C-alpha positions as CSV (number, residue, x, y, z in Angstrom):
1,R,79.0,113.0,51.5
2,R,82.8,112.7,51.9
3,S,82.7,109.0,52.7
4,R,80.1,107.8,50.2
5,R,82.6,106.4,47.8
6,R,84.2,104.4,50.6
7,F,80.8,102.8,51.6
8,W,79.6,102.1,48.1
9,S,82.8,100.8,46.4
10,T,82.1,97.4,44.8
11,E,85.1,95.6,46.3
12,M,85.7,94.9,50.0
13,T,88.9,96.8,50.3
14,D,90.8,97.6,53.5
15,D,89.4,101.2,53.2
16,K,85.8,99.9,53.0
17,K,86.4,97.5,56.0
18,S,87.9,100.4,57.9
19,V,84.9,102.7,57.3
20,Y,82.5,99.9,58.4
21,R,84.4,99.2,61.6
22,T,84.6,102.9,62.4
23,T,80.9,103.4,61.8
24,Y,80.0,100.3,63.9
25,E,82.2,101.5,66.8
26,V,80.7,105.0,66.7
27,L,77.1,103.8,66.5
28,A,77.5,101.2,69.3
29,T,79.4,103.7,71.6
30,V,76.9,106.5,71.0
31,A,74.0,104.1,71.7
32,Q,75.7,103.2,75.0
33,L,76.4,106.8,76.0
34,S,72.8,107.9,75.0
35,A,71.0,105.0,76.6
36,P,70.3,106.8,79.9
37,F,68.6,109.6,78.0
38,A,66.9,107.8,75.2
39,P,66.5,104.2,76.4
40,Y,64.1,102.8,73.8
41,I,65.7,103.9,70.6
42,T,69.2,103.2,71.8
43,E,68.1,99.7,72.9
44,E,66.8,99.1,69.3
45,I,70.0,100.4,67.7
46,Y,72.3,98.5,70.0
47,R,70.4,95.2,69.6
48,N,70.5,95.5,65.9
49,L,74.3,96.2,65.9
50,T,75.4,93.6,68.5
51,A,74.5,90.2,69.7
52,D,74.2,91.6,73.3
53,K,70.9,91.4,75.2
54,S,70.7,95.0,76.1
55,V,72.5,98.3,75.9
56,H,71.6,98.8,79.6
57,L,73.5,95.6,80.6
58,S,76.6,96.5,78.5
59,T,79.8,97.8,80.1
60,F,79.9,101.6,79.9
61,P,82.6,102.8,77.4
62,V,85.9,104.0,78.9
63,A,88.3,106.3,77.0
64,D,91.7,104.8,76.0
65,P,94.4,107.4,76.6
66,A,96.7,105.6,74.2
67,L,94.4,106.5,71.3
68,I,94.6,110.2,71.9
69,D,96.7,111.9,69.3
70,L,97.6,115.4,70.4
71,K,99.0,116.4,67.0
72,V,95.7,115.6,65.3
73,E,93.9,117.6,68.0
74,E,96.1,120.6,67.4
75,K,95.5,120.4,63.6
76,M,91.7,120.2,64.2
77,D,91.9,123.2,66.5
78,L,93.6,125.1,63.6
79,V,90.9,123.9,61.2
80,R,88.1,125.1,63.6
81,E,89.8,128.5,63.9
82,L,90.1,128.8,60.1
83,V,86.4,127.9,59.7
84,R,85.4,130.4,62.4
85,L,87.4,133.2,60.7
86,G,86.0,132.3,57.3
87,R,82.5,132.3,58.6
88,G,83.1,135.6,60.3
89,A,84.5,137.1,57.1
90,R,81.4,135.9,55.1
91,E,79.1,137.2,57.7
92,S,80.7,140.6,57.7
93,V,80.0,141.0,54.0
94,K,76.6,139.3,54.2
95,I,77.4,136.2,52.2
96,K,75.3,133.2,53.3
97,V,77.2,130.1,54.4
98,R,75.7,128.0,51.6
99,Q,76.5,130.6,48.9
100,P,79.7,129.7,47.0
């Protein structure tokens, strides 16, 4: 929901290109990582995304340590902790998660 406007904008902006590249990278990598467990569906996904013959013949993804941003990870840890505390507070007074 948060990215819909980025996907459906009428112009091919840098923002739209970025969201397409990110989505492509995520789908291709998840297909490669999932291939040993779900070979048929990942093969279909990977072939539709790439020009490669098979997900099973592709090079297994390797993490790039240069892309790790420790500051972003620390901020996300804080966000997760805040969400955990917020859910705990809601649960203690019996307010459902979907309830505003």
